[in-house]
MMTF fields as JSON, N, C-alpha, C and O atoms, coordinates in Angstrom:
{
  "mmtfVersion": "1.0.0",
  "mmtfProducer": "UNKNOWN",
  "numBonds": 471,
  "numAtoms": 472,
  "numGroups": 118,
  "numChains": 1,
  "numModels": 1,
  "chainsPerModel": [1],
  "groupsPerChain": [118],
  "chainIdList": ["A"],
  "bondAtomList": [4, 2, 8, 6, 12, 10, 16, 14, 20, 18, 24, 22, 28, 26, 32, 30, 36, 34, 40, 38, 44, 42, 48, 46, 52, 50, 56, 54, 60, 58, 64, 62, 68, 66, 72, 70, 76, 74, 80, 78, 84, 82, 88, 86, 92, 90, 96, 94, 100, 98, 104, 102, 108, 106, 112, 110, 116, 114, 120, 118, 124, 122, 128, 126, 132, 130, 136, 134, 140, 138, 144, 142, 148, 146, 152, 150, 156, 154, 160, 158, 164, 162, 168, 166, 172, 170, 176, 174, 180, 178, 184, 182, 188, 186, 192, 190, 196, 194, 200, 198, 204, 202, 208, 206, 212, 210, 216, 214, 220, 218, 224, 222, 228, 226, 232, 230, 236, 234, 240, 238, 244, 242, 248, 246, 252, 250, 256, 254, 260, 258, 264, 262, 268, 266, 272, 270, 276, 274, 280, 278, 284, 282, 288, 286, 292, 290, 296, 294, 300, 298, 304, 302, 308, 306, 312, 310, 316, 314, 320, 318, 324, 322, 328, 326, 332, 330, 336, 334, 340, 338, 344, 342, 348, 346, 352, 350, 356, 354, 360, 358, 364, 362, 368, 366, 372, 370, 376, 374, 380, 378, 384, 382, 388, 386, 392, 390, 396, 394, 400, 398, 404, 402, 408, 406, 412, 410, 416, 414, 420, 418, 424, 422, 428, 426, 432, 430, 436, 434, 440, 438, 444, 442, 448, 446, 452, 450, 456, 454, 460, 458, 464, 462, 468, 466],
  "bondOrderList": [1, 1, 1, 1, 1, 1, 1, 1, 1, 1, 1, 1, 1, 1, 1, 1, 1, 1, 1, 1, 1, 1, 1, 1, 1, 1, 1, 1, 1, 1, 1, 1, 1, 1, 1, 1, 1, 1, 1, 1, 1, 1, 1, 1, 1, 1, 1, 1, 1, 1, 1, 1, 1, 1, 1, 1, 1, 1, 1, 1, 1, 1, 1, 1, 1, 1, 1, 1, 1, 1, 1, 1, 1, 1, 1, 1, 1, 1, 1, 1, 1, 1, 1, 1, 1, 1, 1, 1, 1, 1, 1, 1, 1, 1, 1, 1, 1, 1, 1, 1, 1, 1, 1, 1, 1, 1, 1, 1, 1, 1, 1, 1, 1, 1, 1, 1, 1],
  "groupList": [{"groupName": "MET", "atomNameList": ["N", "CA", "C", "O"], "elementList": ["N", "C", "C", "O"], "formalChargeList": [0, 0, 0, 0], "bondAtomList": [1, 0, 2, 1, 3, 2], "bondOrderList": [1, 1, 2], "singleLetterCode": "M", "chemCompType": "L-PEPTIDE LINKING"}, {"groupName": "GLN", "atomNameList": ["N", "CA", "C", "O"], "elementList": ["N", "C", "C", "O"], "formalChargeList": [0, 0, 0, 0], "bondAtomList": [1, 0, 2, 1, 3, 2], "bondOrderList": [1, 1, 2], "singleLetterCode": "Q", "chemCompType": "L-PEPTIDE LINKING"}, {"groupName": "ILE", "atomNameList": ["N", "CA", "C", "O"], "elementList": ["N", "C", "C", "O"], "formalChargeList": [0, 0, 0, 0], "bondAtomList": [1, 0, 2, 1, 3, 2], "bondOrderList": [1, 1, 2], "singleLetterCode": "I", "chemCompType": "L-PEPTIDE LINKING"}, {"groupName": "VAL", "atomNameList": ["N", "CA", "C", "O"], "elementList": ["N", "C", "C", "O"], "formalChargeList": [0, 0, 0, 0], "bondAtomList": [1, 0, 2, 1, 3, 2], "bondOrderList": [1, 1, 2], "singleLetterCode": "V", "chemCompType": "L-PEPTIDE LINKING"}, {"groupName": "GLU", "atomNameList": ["N", "CA", "C", "O"], "elementList": ["N", "C", "C", "O"], "formalChargeList": [0, 0, 0, 0], "bondAtomList": [1, 0, 2, 1, 3, 2], "bondOrderList": [1, 1, 2], "singleLetterCode": "E", "chemCompType": "L-PEPTIDE LINKING"}, {"groupName": "LYS", "atomNameList": ["N", "CA", "C", "O"], "elementList": ["N", "C", "C", "O"], "formalChargeList": [0, 0, 0, 0], "bondAtomList": [1, 0, 2, 1, 3, 2], "bondOrderList": [1, 1, 2], "singleLetterCode": "K", "chemCompType": "L-PEPTIDE LINKING"}, {"groupName": "ASN", "atomNameList": ["N", "CA", "C", "O"], "elementList": ["N", "C", "C", "O"], "formalChargeList": [0, 0, 0, 0], "bondAtomList": [1, 0, 2, 1, 3, 2], "bondOrderList": [1, 1, 2], "singleLetterCode": "N", "chemCompType": "L-PEPTIDE LINKING"}, {"groupName": "GLY", "atomNameList": ["N", "CA", "C", "O"], "elementList": ["N", "C", "C", "O"], "formalChargeList": [0, 0, 0, 0], "bondAtomList": [1, 0, 2, 1, 3, 2], "bondOrderList": [1, 1, 2], "singleLetterCode": "G", "chemCompType": "PEPTIDE LINKING"}, {"groupName": "THR", "atomNameList": ["N", "CA", "C", "O"], "elementList": ["N", "C", "C", "O"], "formalChargeList": [0, 0, 0, 0], "bondAtomList": [1, 0, 2, 1, 3, 2], "bondOrderList": [1, 1, 2], "singleLetterCode": "T", "chemCompType": "L-PEPTIDE LINKING"}, {"groupName": "ASP", "atomNameList": ["N", "CA", "C", "O"], "elementList": ["N", "C", "C", "O"], "formalChargeList": [0, 0, 0, 0], "bondAtomList": [1, 0, 2, 1, 3, 2], "bondOrderList": [1, 1, 2], "singleLetterCode": "D", "chemCompType": "L-PEPTIDE LINKING"}, {"groupName": "TYR", "atomNameList": ["N", "CA", "C", "O"], "elementList": ["N", "C", "C", "O"], "formalChargeList": [0, 0, 0, 0], "bondAtomList": [1, 0, 2, 1, 3, 2], "bondOrderList": [1, 1, 2], "singleLetterCode": "Y", "chemCompType": "L-PEPTIDE LINKING"}, {"groupName": "LEU", "atomNameList": ["N", "CA", "C", "O"], "elementList": ["N", "C", "C", "O"], "formalChargeList": [0, 0, 0, 0], "bondAtomList": [1, 0, 2, 1, 3, 2], "bondOrderList": [1, 1, 2], "singleLetterCode": "L", "chemCompType": "L-PEPTIDE LINKING"}, {"groupName": "ARG", "atomNameList": ["N", "CA", "C", "O"], "elementList": ["N", "C", "C", "O"], "formalChargeList": [0, 0, 0, 0], "bondAtomList": [1, 0, 2, 1, 3, 2], "bondOrderList": [1, 1, 2], "singleLetterCode": "R", "chemCompType": "L-PEPTIDE LINKING"}, {"groupName": "SER", "atomNameList": ["N", "CA", "C", "O"], "elementList": ["N", "C", "C", "O"], "formalChargeList": [0, 0, 0, 0], "bondAtomList": [1, 0, 2, 1, 3, 2], "bondOrderList": [1, 1, 2], "singleLetterCode": "S", "chemCompType": "L-PEPTIDE LINKING"}, {"groupName": "PHE", "atomNameList": ["N", "CA", "C", "O"], "elementList": ["N", "C", "C", "O"], "formalChargeList": [0, 0, 0, 0], "bondAtomList": [1, 0, 2, 1, 3, 2], "bondOrderList": [1, 1, 2], "singleLetterCode": "F", "chemCompType": "L-PEPTIDE LINKING"}, {"groupName": "ALA", "atomNameList": ["N", "CA", "C", "O"], "elementList": ["N", "C", "C", "O"], "formalChargeList": [0, 0, 0, 0], "bondAtomList": [1, 0, 2, 1, 3, 2], "bondOrderList": [1, 1, 2], "singleLetterCode": "A", "chemCompType": "L-PEPTIDE LINKING"}, {"groupName": "PRO", "atomNameList": ["N", "CA", "C", "O"], "elementList": ["N", "C", "C", "O"], "formalChargeList": [0, 0, 0, 0], "bondAtomList": [1, 0, 2, 1, 3, 2], "bondOrderList": [1, 1, 2], "singleLetterCode": "P", "chemCompType": "L-PEPTIDE LINKING"}],
  "groupTypeList": [0, 1, 2, 3, 4, 5, 6, 4, 7, 8, 5, 2, 9, 10, 6, 11, 12, 7, 8, 5, 11, 13, 14, 15, 9, 7, 4, 2, 8, 11, 6, 11, 15, 12, 10, 1, 12, 9, 9, 4, 3, 2, 5, 9, 2, 0, 3, 9, 13, 9, 7, 10, 11, 8, 8, 7, 12, 7, 12, 10, 10, 3, 15, 1, 3, 4, 2, 16, 15, 12, 4, 10, 9, 4, 4, 3, 2, 8, 4, 8, 3, 4, 4, 6, 7, 4, 4, 3, 4, 12, 4, 3, 3, 6, 12, 8, 16, 5, 16, 11, 6, 8, 9, 9, 3, 3, 11, 10, 11, 14, 13, 2, 9, 7, 2, 8, 2, 10],
  "groupIdList": [1, 2, 3, 4, 5, 6, 7, 8, 9, 10, 11, 12, 13, 14, 15, 16, 17, 18, 19, 20, 21, 22, 23, 24, 25, 26, 27, 28, 29, 30, 31, 32, 33, 34, 35, 36, 37, 38, 39, 40, 41, 42, 43, 44, 45, 46, 47, 48, 49, 50, 51, 52, 53, 54, 55, 56, 57, 58, 59, 60, 61, 62, 63, 64, 65, 66, 67, 68, 69, 70, 71, 72, 73, 74, 75, 76, 77, 78, 79, 80, 81, 82, 83, 84, 85, 86, 87, 88, 89, 90, 91, 92, 93, 94, 95, 96, 97, 98, 99, 100, 101, 102, 103, 104, 105, 106, 107, 108, 109, 110, 111, 112, 113, 114, 115, 116, 117, 118],
  "secStructList": [7, 3, 3, 3, 3, 7, 1, 1, 1, 7, 7, 7, 7, 3, 3, 3, 3, 6, 6, 3, 3, 3, 3, 6, 6, 6, 6, 3, 3, 3, 3, 2, 2, 2, 2, 7, 7, 1, 1, 7, 3, 3, 3, 3, 3, 3, 3, 7, 6, 6, 1, 7, 3, 3, 3, 1, 1, 7, 1, 3, 3, 3, 3, 3, 3, 3, 3, 7, 7, 7, 7, 3, 3, 3, 3, 3, 3, 3, 3, 3, 3, 3, 3, 6, 6, 3, 3, 3, 3, 3, 3, 3, 3, 3, 3, 3, 3, 7, 7, 7, 7, 4, 4, 4, 7, 3, 3, 3, 3, 7, 7, 7, 6, 6, 7, 7, 7, 7],
  "xCoordList": [0.821, 0.069, 0.891, 1.973, 0.517, 1.238, 0.75, -0.479, 1.471, 1.147, 1.468, 2.651, 0.658, 0.791, 0.285, -0.915, 1.213, 0.899, 0.576, 1.463, -0.737, -1.262, -0.813, -0.864, -0.384, -0.102, 0.913, 1.131, 1.372, 2.256, 1.47, 0.243, 2.058, 1.262, 1.145, 1.428, 0.619, 0.137, -0.891, -1.808, -0.81, -1.73, -2.419, -1.865, -3.534, -4.428, -3.613, -2.926, -3.685, -3.132, -3.893, -5.078, -3.199, -3.87, -3.038, -1.963, -3.778, -3.099, -3.862, -5.089, -2.885, -3.496, -3.099, -1.911, -4.063, -3.826, -4.637, -5.865, -3.979, -4.503, -5.147, -4.506, -6.602, -7.198, -8.02, -8.792, -7.828, -8.631, -7.711, -6.648, -8.135, -7.637, -8.378, -9.602, -7.712, -8.275, -7.747, -6.549, -8.551, -8.107, -8.332, -9.389, -7.677, -7.711, -7.967, -9.076, -7.175, -7.269, -8.579, -9.234, -8.992, -10.189, -11.519, -12.619, -11.394, -12.712, -13.334, -14.48, -12.843, -13.448, -12.537, -11.354, -12.98, -12.342, -13.03, -14.242, -12.086, -12.6, -12.147, -10.938, -13.085, -12.452, -12.279, -13.241, -11.062, -10.918, -11.244, -11.661, -11.125, -11.54, -13.034, -13.538, -13.742, -15.256, -15.735, -16.797, -14.909, -15.283, -14.785, -15.169, -13.98, -13.337, -14.399, -15.158, -14.371, -15.443, -14.575, -13.353, -15.228, -14.752, -13.935, -13.068, -14.385, -13.811, -13.148, -13.435, -12.339, -11.569, -12.712, -13.583, -12.533, -13.322, -12.483, -11.471, -13.041, -12.503, -13.424, -14.614, -12.734, -13.465, -12.872, -11.681, -13.836, -13.351, -13.583, -14.662, -12.475, -12.617, -12.577, -11.57, -13.549, -13.861, -14.008, -14.311, -13.764, -14.478, -15.608, -15.643, -16.658, -17.933, -17.802, -16.681, -18.839, -18.72, -18.876, -18.779, -19.144, -19.156, -17.506, -17.155, -16.897, -15.436, -15.339, -14.346, -16.215, -16.273, -15.903, -16.262, -15.076, -14.868, -16.093, -17.063, -16.012, -16.992, -16.637, -15.645, -17.416, -17.07, -18.083, -19.288, -17.461, -18.421, -18.478, -17.552, -19.434, -19.676, -19.106, -19.246, -18.478, -17.884, -17.439, -17.501, -17.027, -16.357, -15.06, -14.693, -14.23, -12.581, -12.14, -12.451, -11.363, -10.761, -9.438, -8.555, -9.543, -8.458, -7.575, -6.359, -8.294, -7.77, -8.733, -9.942, -8.109, -8.815, -8.204, -7.0, -9.098, -8.567, -8.888, -10.065, -7.802, -8.206, -7.757, -6.649, -8.913, -8.922, -8.965, -9.917, -7.799, -7.789, -8.909, -9.522, -9.188, -10.092, -9.828, -8.688, -10.776, -10.622, -10.011, -10.452, -8.991, -8.441, -8.771, -9.213, -8.633, -9.144, -8.213, -7.445, -8.291, -7.624, -8.67, -9.781, -8.376, -9.232, -8.67, -7.484, -9.687, -9.395, -10.524, -11.733, -10.023, -10.899, -11.163, -10.296, -12.288, -12.899, -13.645, -14.586, -13.367, -14.395, -15.325, -14.907, -16.612, -17.764, -18.458, -18.52, -19.065, -19.927, -21.371, -21.819, -22.04, -23.557, -24.456, -23.954, -25.673, -26.617, -27.464, -28.17, -27.342, -28.054, -28.95, -28.33, -30.139, -30.861, -30.67, -30.731, -30.437, -30.301, -28.819, -28.46, -28.002, -26.571, -25.72, -26.025, -24.489, -23.604, -22.705, -22.161, -22.62, -21.523, -20.724, -21.093, -19.428, -18.419, -18.473, -18.741, -18.179, -18.193, -17.275, -17.104, -16.563, -15.534, -16.367, -17.246, -15.988, -16.394, -15.329, -14.376, -15.309, -14.356, -14.696, -15.627, -14.02, -14.37, -13.415, -12.195, -14.144, -13.356, -13.158, -14.251, -12.264, -12.044, -11.313, -10.106, -12.094, -11.425, -10.17, -10.085, -9.253, -7.864, -8.212, -9.111, -7.427, -7.549, -7.005, -6.21, -7.533, -6.991, -5.564, -5.146, -4.708, -3.362, -3.264, -3.53, -2.946, -3.024, -1.679, -1.616, -0.709, 0.346, -0.203, 0.564, -1.263, -1.888, -2.761, -3.22, -3.072, -3.951, -3.191, -2.016, -3.7, -3.057, -4.028, -5.251, -3.237, -3.894, -3.165, -1.973, -4.146, -3.896, -4.196, -5.214, -3.205, -3.328, -3.242, -2.451, -4.168, -4.419, -4.001, -4.143, -3.487, -3.257, -4.52, -5.621, -4.133, -5.242, -5.051, -5.82, -3.9, -3.691, -4.901, -5.549, -5.185, -6.199, -7.585, -8.601, -7.655, -9.002, -9.198, -8.28, -10.329, -10.538, -11.274, -12.341, -10.651, -11.336, -11.385, -10.393, -12.858, -13.107, -13.083, -13.26],
  "yCoordList": [-1.156, -0.085, 1.302, 1.365, 2.203, 3.471, 4.254, 4.25, 5.126, 5.954, 7.367, 7.606, 8.326, 9.754, 10.508, 10.441, 11.357, 12.154, 13.614, 14.344, 14.0, 15.21, 16.488, 17.588, 16.28, 17.853, 17.073, 15.872, 18.148, 17.936, 17.337, 17.435, 16.754, 16.367, 14.864, 14.039, 14.596, 13.173, 12.665, 13.399, 11.348, 10.685, 9.568, 9.096, 9.188, 8.111, 6.734, 6.586, 5.789, 4.509, 3.796, 4.045, 2.903, 2.126, 0.713, 0.515, -0.226, -1.703, -2.313, -2.344, -2.858, -3.78, -5.059, -5.38, -5.868, -7.237, -7.926, -7.854, -8.517, -8.913, -7.961, -7.032, -8.08, -6.824, -5.967, -5.07, -6.263, -5.563, -4.385, -4.644, -3.237, -1.806, -1.575, -1.542, -1.357, -0.865, 0.345, 0.625, 1.009, 2.412, 2.517, 1.984, 3.047, 3.319, 1.905, 1.648, 1.153, -0.306, -0.908, -1.345, -0.918, -1.793, -0.865, -1.369, 0.521, 1.073, 0.995, 0.547, 1.321, 0.987, 0.082, 0.394, -0.892, -1.866, -1.847, -2.0, -1.633, -1.917, -2.971, -3.16, -3.791, -4.988, -4.406, -4.4, -3.85, -3.224, -4.063, -3.478, -5.459, -6.267, -6.124, -6.062, -6.073, -5.892, -4.545, -4.516, -3.526, -2.223, -2.025, -1.054, -2.939, -2.819, -3.152, -4.117, -2.186, -2.299, -2.022, -1.987, -1.798, -1.804, -0.282, -0.046, 0.548, 1.903, 2.126, 1.381, 3.085, 3.288, 3.866, 4.693, 3.326, 3.781, 4.566, 4.096, 5.718, 6.474, 6.371, 6.684, 5.884, 6.023, 6.809, 6.741, 7.678, 8.798, 8.268, 7.756, 8.385, 8.096, 9.509, 10.216, 9.796, 11.066, 10.891, 9.814, 12.061, 12.216, 13.061, 14.174, 12.441, 13.379, 14.311, 14.464, 15.153, 16.079, 15.652, 16.466, 14.273, 13.698, 12.793, 12.126, 12.984, 12.497, 10.967, 10.311, 10.481, 9.162, 9.015, 9.863, 7.836, 7.602, 7.273, 6.752, 7.597, 7.233, 7.298, 7.925, 6.671, 6.691, 7.618, 7.648, 8.362, 9.24, 10.681, 11.484, 10.897, 12.321, 12.535, 11.637, 13.609, 13.914, 15.377, 16.133, 15.614, 16.919, 17.128, 18.202, 16.124, 16.267, 15.071, 13.959, 15.265, 14.043, 13.61, 14.347, 12.25, 11.645, 10.835, 10.717, 10.268, 9.387, 9.341, 9.532, 9.068, 8.755, 7.553, 7.521, 6.499, 5.301, 5.273, 5.292, 5.225, 5.106, 3.57, 3.072, 2.962, 1.443, 1.432, 1.903, 0.824, 0.726, -0.033, -0.853, 0.301, -0.42, -1.964, -2.426, -2.598, -4.151, -4.624, -4.18, -5.523, -5.918, -7.324, -7.991, -7.863, -9.107, -9.915, -9.389, -11.242, -12.204, -12.532, -12.953, -12.37, -12.607, -13.967, -14.252, -14.636, -15.738, -15.805, -15.66, -16.0, -16.071, -17.575, -18.449, -17.724, -19.176, -19.337, -18.57, -20.258, -20.413, -21.407, -22.534, -21.134, -22.018, -22.196, -21.381, -23.486, -23.681, -23.667, -24.368, -22.771, -22.744, -22.849, -22.771, -23.01, -23.554, -22.188, -21.758, -21.51, -20.442, -20.751, -21.083, -20.692, -20.82, -22.194, -22.402, -23.135, -24.593, -24.736, -25.783, -23.833, -24.157, -23.843, -23.004, -24.753, -24.556, -23.388, -23.266, -22.482, -21.17, -21.201, -21.595, -20.736, -20.619, -19.152, -18.269, -18.976, -17.562, -17.64, -18.696, -16.526, -16.185, -15.574, -14.721, -16.094, -15.608, -15.25, -16.027, -14.031, -13.755, -13.942, -13.283, -14.825, -15.112, -14.277, -14.424, -13.418, -12.491, -13.078, -13.451, -13.271, -13.584, -12.554, -12.325, -12.014, -10.883, -11.331, -12.416, -10.558, -10.871, -10.467, -9.669, -11.082, -10.599, -8.996, -8.52, -8.459, -6.955, -7.109, -8.045, -6.178, -6.113, -5.055, -3.948, -5.045, -3.96, -3.141, -1.996, -3.584, -2.604, -1.408, -0.477, -1.446, -0.6, 0.288, 1.266, 0.137, 0.975, 2.171, 1.999, 3.386, 4.37, 4.9, 5.003, 5.216, 5.522, 7.164, 7.433, 7.923, 9.376, 9.606, 9.192, 10.296, 10.479, 11.984, 12.729, 12.347, 13.897, 13.974, 13.004, 15.11, 15.398, 15.307, 15.75, 14.571, 14.451, 15.324, 15.319, 16.251, 17.069, 17.969, 18.621, 18.015, 18.869, 18.222, 18.887, 16.937, 16.408, 15.254, 14.44, 15.092, 14.149, 13.056, 13.26, 11.73, 10.705, 9.499, 8.972, 9.092, 7.963, 6.73, 5.679],
  "zCoordList": [0.121, 0.098, -0.03, 0.555, -0.626, -0.844, -0.016, 0.06, 0.822, 1.777, 1.534, 1.293, 1.552, 1.182, 2.281, 2.546, 3.084, 4.005, 3.511, 3.068, 3.61, 3.086, 3.769, 3.221, 4.962, 5.696, 6.931, 7.087, 7.64, 8.74, 9.891, 9.872, 10.841, 12.207, 12.345, 11.477, 13.746, 13.862, 13.032, 12.661, 12.674, 11.746, 12.574, 13.567, 12.183, 12.873, 12.691, 11.68, 13.611, 13.524, 12.461, 12.237, 11.807, 10.802, 10.771, 11.338, 9.978, 10.01, 8.878, 8.788, 7.914, 6.884, 7.029, 7.083, 7.102, 7.13, 5.87, 5.835, 4.962, 3.817, 3.096, 2.604, 2.929, 2.09, 3.235, 2.895, 4.424, 5.533, 6.133, 6.697, 5.992, 6.573, 7.584, 7.459, 8.867, 9.923, 10.678, 10.63, 11.319, 11.835, 13.145, 13.483, 14.063, 15.542, 16.104, 16.574, 16.082, 16.648, 16.504, 17.45, 15.117, 14.652, 14.796, 14.572, 15.181, 15.435, 14.095, 14.085, 13.026, 11.583, 10.703, 10.568, 10.174, 9.326, 7.917, 7.768, 6.842, 5.53, 4.82, 4.688, 4.272, 3.417, 2.149, 1.382, 1.76, 0.409, -0.716, -1.715, -0.76, -1.942, -2.199, -3.32, -0.946, -1.043, -1.846, -2.468, -1.77, -2.154, -3.731, -4.383, -4.23, -5.491, -6.546, -6.47, -7.612, -8.622, -9.709, -9.567, -10.931, -12.369, -12.528, -13.369, -11.628, -11.751, -10.303, -9.366, -10.189, -9.029, -7.867, -8.137, -6.705, -5.704, -4.454, -3.933, -4.118, -3.05, -1.729, -1.752, -0.525, 0.679, 1.68, 1.982, 2.282, 3.1, 4.426, 4.727, 5.342, 6.818, 7.624, 7.609, 8.201, 8.828, 10.35, 10.864, 11.057, 12.485, 12.501, 11.976, 13.195, 13.21, 14.052, 14.536, 14.45, 15.524, 16.869, 17.786, 17.101, 18.544, 18.699, 19.672, 17.721, 17.948, 17.449, 17.764, 16.785, 16.345, 15.026, 14.209, 14.615, 13.127, 12.456, 13.006, 11.251, 10.217, 8.786, 8.415, 7.969, 6.598, 5.83, 6.078, 4.881, 4.102, 4.82, 4.705, 5.439, 5.996, 7.315, 8.145, 7.628, 8.955, 8.916, 7.946, 10.015, 10.215, 9.907, 9.43, 10.147, 9.764, 9.112, 9.539, 8.001, 7.345, 8.147, 8.586, 8.215, 8.933, 7.891, 8.043, 6.786, 5.89, 4.751, 4.883, 3.582, 2.332, 1.611, 1.353, 1.267, 0.712, -0.832, -1.192, -1.803, -3.166, -3.477, -3.278, -4.015, -4.275, -5.801, -6.424, -6.434, -7.935, -8.406, -7.722, -9.74, -10.536, -10.611, -10.642, -10.632, -10.813, -12.117, -13.177, -12.095, -13.301, -13.597, -12.661, -14.715, -15.18, -16.014, -16.82, -15.805, -16.652, -17.787, -17.465, -18.934, -20.146, -20.938, -21.104, -21.328, -22.042, -23.318, -23.139, -24.358, -25.632, -25.767, -25.757, -25.875, -26.18, -27.296, -27.499, -28.101, -29.546, -29.198, -28.933, -29.157, -29.233, -30.433, -31.354, -30.371, -31.618, -31.132, -30.225, -31.863, -31.557, -32.668, -33.79, -32.564, -33.608, -33.8, -32.888, -35.097, -35.376, -36.646, -37.657, -36.71, -37.927, -38.498, -39.71, -37.599, -38.38, -38.756, -39.295, -38.527, -39.035, -37.72, -36.872, -37.706, -36.649, -37.06, -38.158, -35.943, -36.242, -35.187, -34.081, -35.491, -34.361, -34.042, -34.857, -32.716, -32.203, -31.244, -30.634, -30.985, -29.975, -28.713, -28.838, -27.592, -26.325, -25.476, -25.419, -24.684, -23.795, -22.458, -21.995, -21.689, -20.284, -19.342, -19.271, -18.665, -17.836, -16.418, -15.993, -15.625, -14.344, -13.434, -13.509, -12.648, -11.73, -11.119, -10.544, -11.229, -10.432, -8.927, -8.663, -7.978, -6.511, -6.552, -7.363, -5.671, -5.222, -5.01, -4.328, -5.597, -5.409, -4.366, -4.835, -3.015, -2.01, -2.351, -1.903, -3.03, -3.285, -4.379, -4.628, -4.887, -5.767, -4.925, -5.514, -3.683, -2.913, -2.512, -2.189, -2.484, -1.984, -0.745, -0.835, 0.43, 1.497, 1.796, 1.942, 1.815, 2.145, 3.709, 4.265, 4.313, 5.775, 5.993, 5.415, 6.913, 7.327, 8.761, 9.506, 9.162, 10.65, 11.391, 11.065, 12.581, 13.733, 14.769, 15.73, 14.675, 15.745, 16.293, 15.474, 17.492, 18.04, 17.767, 17.966, 17.313, 17.04, 17.962, 18.065, 18.661, 19.635, 18.997, 18.419, 19.101, 18.492, 19.481, 19.985, 19.712, 20.726, 20.043, 20.659]
}
């Protein structure tokens, strides 16, 4: 995982185990593979007005996770099908998703100085 510090100061604790990224000793855990789609996905980790970690909306950014678009292994297969009483060959592409490569995930960290997190 690539780490980018967006500003100076203390950053939130995080831990990556397999494809699970957790913050603040497990207060929030994201299974990055579960969020991966055909397009890049951005998940915001924030602190709400009560000092609790949340994803999406909050008062302060503590981290942002950039999950790369899903990649596929592709295999072209020729199959014979019957169309209008005749056998016709056609090519079909089988796409198998590759596992998430966490080396391609980018974690942006923001300073948490002055922010109370419960």
